[in-house]
C-alpha positions, 0 to 999 in steps of 0.5 A, spaced: 923 853 109 920 852 116 919 858 120 923 858 127 918 857 133 920 862 138 920 860 145 919 866 150 920 866 158 914 865 163 916 872 165 916 875 159 909 872 157 906 874 164 909 881 163 905 881 156 899 878 159 899 884 164 900 889 159 894 886 155 889 886 161 891 893 163 887 895 156 892 901 155 894 898 148 891 893 143 894 886 142 896 888 135 900 894 138 903 890 143 905 884 138 908 889 133 912 893 139 915 886 142 915 882 135 911 877 138 905 874 134 898 877 136 895 869 136 901 867 141 899 873 145 892 872 145 893 864 147 897 867 153 891 871 155 886 865 155 891 861 159 892 866 164 885 867 165 883 860 165 889 859 171 886 865 175 879 862 175 883 855 177 887 859 183 881 862 186 877 856 186 883 853 190 884 848 184 891 850 183 895 850 190 902 854 192 907 848 191 909 849 198 902 848 201 901 842 197 908 839 199 906 841 207 899 837 206 903 831 203 908 831 209 903 832 214 899 826 211 906 822 211 907 823 218 900 821 220 901 814 216 908 813 219 904 814 226 899 809 224 904 804 222 909 805 228 902 804 233 901 797 228 908 795 229 908 796 236 902 792 237 904 786 232 911 786 236 907 785 243 902 780 240 907 776 237 911 776 243 905 773 247 905 767 242 912 765 243 
């Protein structure tokens, strides 16, 4: 028989990782108390640490900040295209 693969919410994973990082209990203790395999907990901690480094390096951005940058870029592009369009209208008008 195959083992059932548990799926844990991001909130629970974050809670467990913070509990591990607090250092008050071992991964084994937390795993036993919560019924989560210690290997799962260890992988969550590794993932969280890696992402923390990326956040502080600026590699992971707040989605709203990233979205605003994209909107600003698109507004600039629209402005450029409007200027080009006006220019082309003027030029084509002279040749008619």
